Every structure is written in structure tokens, then in C-alpha cells.
C-alpha positions, 0 to 999 in steps of 0.5 A, spaced: 534 551 494 528 546 497 532 540 499 529 534 503 532 527 504 527 521 503 528 513 503 522 511 502 516 513 497 511 519 500 503 517 499 498 522 499 490 521 499 484 524 496 479 522 502 475 529 502 474 528 494 472 521 496 466 524 502 464 529 498 462 524 492 459 518 496 456 524 500 453 527 494 451 520 491 447 518 497 443 525 498 442 526 490 439 519 489 434 520 493 432 527 491 432 523 485 427 518 487 423 523 490 423 527 484 421 521 479 416 518 484 412 525 485 412 525 477 418 530 477 421 527 471 425 534 469 427 536 475 430 528 477 434 529 471 438 535 475 439 531 480 441 525 476 447 529 473 449 531 480 450 523 482 453 523 475 458 528 478 459 525 485 461 518 481 466 522 477 469 524 484 470 517 487 473 515 480 478 520 479 479 519 487 485 514 489 492 516 491 499 518 489 506 515 491 512 519 490 519 517 490 526 519 487 525 516 481 518 517 479 510 519 480 506 513 481 498 514 480 493 509 483 485 510 481 480 506 481 481 501 475 487 504 472 494 506 474 499 511 472 507 512 471 512 517 469 519 518 471 522 524 474 527 525 468 521 525 463 518 531 466 519 538 461 515 542 466 509 542 471 502 545 471 498 547 476 491 552 476 492 558 481 487 555 486 492 548 487 486 544 485 489 541 479 496 538 477 499 536 471 507 533 470 508 534 463 513 530 458 515 528 451 508 526 448 506 524 454 502 528 461 500 526 468 494 529 471 493 528 478 489 532 483 492 538 486 494 540 493 488 542 495 485 535 494 491 532 499 491 528 505 495 523 509 501 524 513 505 525 508 502 531 505 506 536 507 513 532 507 511 530 499 510 537 497 517 539 499 520 533 495 517 535 490 520 542 490 527 538 491 526 535 485 524 540 480 531 543 482 534 537 481 531 536 473 531 543 472 523 542 472 519 549 470 512 551 473 507 554 469 500 556 472 495 556 467 487 555 469 487 550 464 490 544 468 483 542 471 482 541 464 488 536 462 488 529 461 492 523 462 497 521 455 501 516 455 502 514 462 497 509 464 501 502 466 497 496 467 498 492 472 502 497 477 498 496 483 498 489 482 505 490 482 505 494 488 500 489 493 505 483 490 511 487 494 507 488 500 505 480 501 513 478 499 514 482 504 509 479 509 512 472 507 519 474 508 516 476 515 513 469 516 519 465 514 524 469 519 519 468 524 518 460 522 526 459 522 526 462 529 521 457 532 525 451 528 532 454 531 528 454 538 525 447 536 532 444 535 535 447 541 528 444 546 530 438 542 537 437 543 537 438 551 530 434 552 526 441 554 520 437 553 515 442 556 518 447 550 517 441 545 509 441 547 509 448 547 511 449 540 508 443 537 500 439 537 500 433 542 499 429 536 505 430 532 510 426 528 517 426 525 520 422 519 527 421 520 532 420 513 531 413 514 524 414 514 522 411 521 516 416 525 517 419 532 511 421 536 510 424 543 512 417 546 518 416 542 520 423 545 517 422 552 523 417 552 528 420 549 527 426 553 527 422 560 534 419 557 537 426 555 535 429 562 539 422 566 545 423 562 545 431 563 544 429 570 550 424 570 554 429 567 553 434 572 554 429 578 561 427 575 563 434 575 
């Protein structure tokens, strides 16, 4: 029985398909324009068909993210999702070029293992096998898999939600750094560490107290001298 342990979402991409798509568009677009300029209108239409095929590859190449809860599929302009407990069986073609997660009146069609790239491409295969065992999901090999379309699995705003999660994580990290700086500044202020204060804040800084009074660099220099004088006096008495 396959098993794997993961505490994070595993992600694969379709880099090969994207590269082939863009190269195909560039090459056959040049051929199309050249044929059209030479007066070979019918030939240019054939080349234009390959341009359309390259565009199709790009529009159907994105990334897939898998965790213990669901499979999420991100393509340009659209996103899809199906939960593991909704999957009844998985279809895959003999060349492993296409894979379809089929549920009750819904299905998610994705590019198969042959097109997977990224550092998680090997681990994600083991994880999917473990989920098949966990949910008793049958695997069916069929040459119809490449012709399946996703149905009732499209999720609006899914990519935006992932982006927001990344932004929230970055914000939390920034807040932690800011709190650390505040603690360092407070310690420097209380101990009269003039060098540290000047290193952390701008030379023209001002501070407003609870009573509305403001403190600036001049007042700080006086304060720091008093603190240093008191500290020296305390050390001399001990």
C-alpha cells in the first residue's frame, strides 16, 4: 500500500507545454506571414492553424496543487477544484498525458504525469496514490481521457484567494520585523543609546506624547545626556 506524509500542498507545473506552445506560436506565425506575403493564402491558413494549436497549449497549461483536502488546478483566466472525498474514480490514458478526476456529476480534467514539472513532481505521484488507497478510488485506463472536459468544478476567485494568502503571510512577516524594531528602539531610548536611535530612525524624526507635546532630536540629545549622567552616577556609587 502506498503511503506518504506531507504537511504542505504539493505543486506541479506544465513548463514543457508552455515552452512548446510559445515556440510553436513564434515559428508558425513567421511562416504564416511569410506565406501570406508570398501570395500562398491557403498555405498560410495551415500555418495559422498551428498557431492556434500553440495558443491552445498555453491556455491549457498552468499548475496543479494537491493537498489532503482537494485538487486545485490553475489555468490562465480560470481555476478548478475538486475535493478528494468527491472523487469516485480517476481516468488516465495509456501515455499518461491526461488525467481526469471524476465525481458525482462533476469532473476535473488535468494534464497527466507526462507533462508535470517542478520539484514536487515525484512526491505528488506518491501522494495521489496514497489518497487513492485512503478513499478507495479506482483508476481506469482509457484513451478517452484526453478528450474529457472539466465540468462543475470551476471555482471563481480561487487564484485570487491563494494570492491573498501569500500577501497575508508577507504582511505578518513585516509586522514581526516592525515589532522587533520597536522593541530595540524602546530599549535604546530607555538606556540613552543615542547611536542606536540615530541608526534606526531618520535624523529629522519627531515624537508626539500623550499630552500632545512633541520631542525631536534636540530634546533627545538632552535626554540621552541626562540618562548617561545618571547611569555614570549610579555606577560610581556602587
